[in-house]
N, C-alpha and C positions, 0 to 999 in steps of 0.2 A: 504494500500500500504506500503510495507516494504522498508528498505533502499536499498536493493539489486536491486529491480525493479526500484527505483528512480535513482540509479547510472547507471543502464543499459540504461535507457532512456536518461539521460543527456549525457552519453558516445556516444550513437548513434547520438544525435543531434550535438555534437562536431565533430564526424567523418564526418557526412554529410556536416556540414559547411566547414570543411577542404577540402573535395572533391570539393565542389562548388567553393571555393576560388582557389584551384589548377586549376580547369577547366578554370576559368576566367583569371588567370595568363598565362596559356598556350595559351588560345585563343587570348588574346590581345598582349602578349609579345613573342609569339613563334618564330618570326624571330630572336630575340636577344638571345634566350635561347637554341634552339635546332638546328638551321640551321647554316651552314658554311657561313661566310660573307667575302667579299673583300672590301677594303677601298680605296677611292680616295679623295684627299684633293683639294678643289676648292678655288681659290682666287677671291673674289668679291670686287670691290671698295667700295661698301656699300651693306648691306643685310637687307633691311626693312622687318620686320615681321618674320625673320628666327627663328626657334626654333627646339629643338630635336623632332624627330618623324615626321617631315614634309615629305610628300611623294616625291619620286624621280621617274619621269615617262619618258618613251621613247615611242614615237608614241602613247601616251595615255595610255600605260600599266605601272602599278606600278612595278618598278624593284628594289626598295630600299627605304631608308629613311635617314634623316639627323641624324648622330650619335652624333656629337658635333660641336661646333663652338667657335672661339676665335679670338682676335685681333692680328694683326701682331706685331712683336717686333719693338723697336725704330729704329734699323738700317735697317729695311725692308720697302718696299713700304706700305704706309698707306692703310689699308683695313681690310677685315674680311676673316679668313680662315674657311671654312665650310667643315667638313669631312663627306663624303657620305658613307653609309653602303650599298653595292650592293649585290644582290643575284647572286652568280656565275652561276646560271642556265641560265641567260640571257647574251648574248654576246654583249658587247658595243664596237663599233669600235673606233679605234684611230682617233684623230682629232675631236671627239664629243665636242660640245660647250654646257656647262650647262647654262641654262638661268633661273634666279630667277624671278618669276612673281607673281602678286597678282590679284585675281579675283574681280569682283564687289562686291560680297558678303563677301569679306574679307579673303577667303581661299588663303593660300600661298603654292606654290609648285615649284619644280625645274624640268624643262623639259630638256631632253638631245636632242639637235638639231644636225642634220648632219653638219659637218664642211665643209669649202670651200677648204681645203687642199687635197693633194693626198695621205695621209697616208693610209696604209693598215694594216690589222691585228687588234687584240683586243687592247683596251686601257690598259695602264699599271696600274694594281691595286696591292695592297699590303695586306699582311696577318694581319697587325695590324695598328691601327690609328696613332701610333707614327712614323712608317716607312713612311707612306704616307704624314705626315706633315713636313718632312724634307725639307729645302730649295732646290729648283731645281727639286722637284717632283710635284709641284703644277700644276693644270690645270686652265687656264684662263677662267673665267666665265663672263657672261654679266647679266645686270639687265634690265628687261622689263620696259616699260613705265607704270607708275601708272595709272590704269583706272580712278581713281578719277580726275587726271589731264586732261584726255581726256574728261571726263564729263564736267569739267570746261570750256574747250575750246568749247565743243559742246554747252554749255549754251551761250557762247559769240556769236557763230554762230546764235543761235536762236534769240538772241537780235538784231543782225544785220538784220536777216530776218524780225523781227517785224518792224524795221525802214523802211525796203524796202516795206513792206505791207502798211505802213503809206503813203509812197510816192506814191504807186499805188493807194491807196484810194484818195489821193489828186488829182492824175491825173484823176481819174474817176469823181471826183467832178468838176474839170475844164471842162471835156468833157460834163457833163450835163449843165454846164453854157453856153458852146458853143452852144449846141442844143437850149437852151432858147434864145440865141441871133442870131438865124439863119437869122433873117430879116436884119441883118447888115452884109453884105458879108465881108467887110474889117475886121471888128472886129472878124468875125468868122474865117477868114483865119489866122489872127494874133494869135487868141486864139488856133487854131488848131496847128499852128507852135510851140507855146510854149508848148502845150500838147505833141507833138511829141518829142520835146527836153527833156521834163521831163521823158517821157517813155523811151527814149534812155538812159538817165542818169541812170534811175532805172535799166534797163536791164544791163547796163555796170557795175553798182555797184554789182548787183546780180551775174553776171558772175565772177567778180573779187573775190568776197567773196568765191564762190564755188571753184575757182582755187586755192586760197590761202590755203584753208582748206581741199582740196581733200585728202591729205595724212593722215589727222587726222580723217576724216569721215569714211573711209574704215576700219581702225583698230577698231574704236568704234563700228561699226556695227558688225564686226567679233567677238569682245569681248562679245557683248550682245548675239549673237547667241551661242557662246561657253558657256556662263553662263546658258542659257536656257537648253542646252544639258546636262551640268553637273547636273543641278537640276533634270532633268528627270532621269539621270543615278543613282543619289543618292538614289532613292526610287524604285529600281528594285525589282523583285520578291525575289531574294536571300536575300537582305537586310530586306525585310518585314518578311521573314521566320526567320531570325536570331533574329529580334526584338521580334517576337512572342515567340520563344523558351526562350529568356531571361526573358520575362514576366512570362512564365510558371514556370521557375526555381525559380524566386522570389516569386511567389504565393505558390509554394510547401514549400519553406523555411518558409514563413509566417505561413502556416498551422501547420508546425511542432512546431514552436515557440508558437503558440496558444495552442497546445496540452500540451507542457511543462508547460506553465503558468497555464493551467487548473489543471494539476497534483499538482501544488504548492499551489492551493487555500486552501486545508485543513490546511496546515501548516500556511499560512497567517491568516486564521480564528482563529487558536488556540493562536496566538500571542495577540489576543484581549480578551482572557478569563480572568475572575476574579480569586482571590485566592481560592475561594470555588469550582470552576469548575474543572472537571476531563478531562484532555486531552486524546485523543485517538490515536494519532500518536506517533512514537518512539521519534521524536524530541521534541514533547510536554512533554513526560515523562521525557526526559533528562533535559529540562528546569525546570520542577517541582522539580526534585530531587536536581538540583543545587540551586534552591531557598530555599529548606529546609536546605541544608547544610550551605548556607549563614546565614540563620536564627539561626541555632544551634551555629555557630561560633560567631554570634552577642550576643547570650545569654551567651555563655561561657566567652566572653571578656567584658560583661557589667559591672562587678565589678572591672575592672582594673582602672576605673577613679572615681572621687568623685562627678561627676555631674556638676562640675564647669570648666571643661576643663583641670583639673590637675590630676596627678597620685595619686591614693588612696594608701597611705603609710601604712595603717593599715591592709591590706590583707596579706595573707601568701606569695603569689608569689611576691607581691610588696616589702615586707620586705626582701625576699630572694635577691632581686635586689638592694635595697637601704640601708639596715642595715649593717654597717661595722662590727658589733659584730659577725654576722654569719660567715663572712669571717675570722675573728680572731679565732673563735672556730674551724673553718675548718682547719686553718693552724696549731693549736695545735694538732688536731687529726692526721694531716699528719706528724707532727714532731714525735709524739708518735709512729705512725706506722713505721716511718723510723728507730727510735731507736730499736723498736722490731725486725725489719728485720735485723739490724746490729747484735743484740745479737743472733738471730737465725743463722746468717751466722757463728759466732764464734763457736756455738754449733755444727753446721754442719761440720765445718772444723775439730773440735776435734773428732767427730764421724767418719769422713772420715779417719782421721789418724789412729784411733783405728781399723777401718775395714780393712785398708790397712795392718796393722801389723798382724792382725789375718789371713788375706789372705796369707801373706808370711809364717807365722809359726803358724798353728792352735794349736799346742801344748802349746802355751803360756797361753791359757785359763786354762788348767789343771795345769800347773806349777804355775800359780798365785794362784789358789785355794789351792794347797798343801802347798805352801810357805806362805800362809796367806797374799798375796799381791793382 
């Protein structure tokens, strides 16, 4: 396998990984990347469990998500400002009341409930989160009762029911005692009267408990039914298909990674070769040549030290570096060369003057010869 094939395979792996990453980003973040959004800021006195990406629903249909949240300023009512990112494809009526709620399994969502006012038309939404967060543009929201508190109240009701059952059991015990004492009419009547009073007291307590907690029992039952419906809807056929496609994509990427690692096995095997073994791949040949070059450089520089961790001053290169006499001789040579150059300059100037005069009057050569000059 040559370098070009290896580079091609690695490049294909990188391209495939980038495509998978892009698909995942578009899949999970598409509403924030490629769709137009409208923003509404909601004021909540408190916002337990709120976070970015929490779904916003209307009549059970997802119409947006939480874009951001922050606390109010010091001069504003204390609470939390939650900015909703809504899909403009869905029409939200004016007067809609956002309700922040938590399910029994911990899921937090914001439901858009119909308002009690007479407003008509769509709700006022803005093009940017900053515009919707300005004072005076907020929408008042409500926080639903925590289902865990309802369960706590329900547990108290169950405890009261247990005490009621204990009283009923005691009444039944008293009734059996009355039957055992039927031979004594007066005692039987007295016991029966006490039993009737006990049963009446128990019934009164049971009715009072049910009346006091009627408003809490119904929401608890409705919440349990809603949780069961959400659990069934979370594993519908579409979700199962998406999960299967995700597993198939991950499996394909894993197979490609295994193929790349298999192609790299010869290179990894040659990294374990000894100095006498001959590599077969291009990378192994490069490492072998690099090793030889390093060995030659080590042999070349072996005589630069004396074996004791110091510089060997008796070598030619070492003397060239450490002997000052060599530099003095070199300076004498340079001075001599400089003097020679200066003399040559004087000769050249004289020759230049002579050539200039001959150039102006070539007859001077003949005149000088005839005159003996």
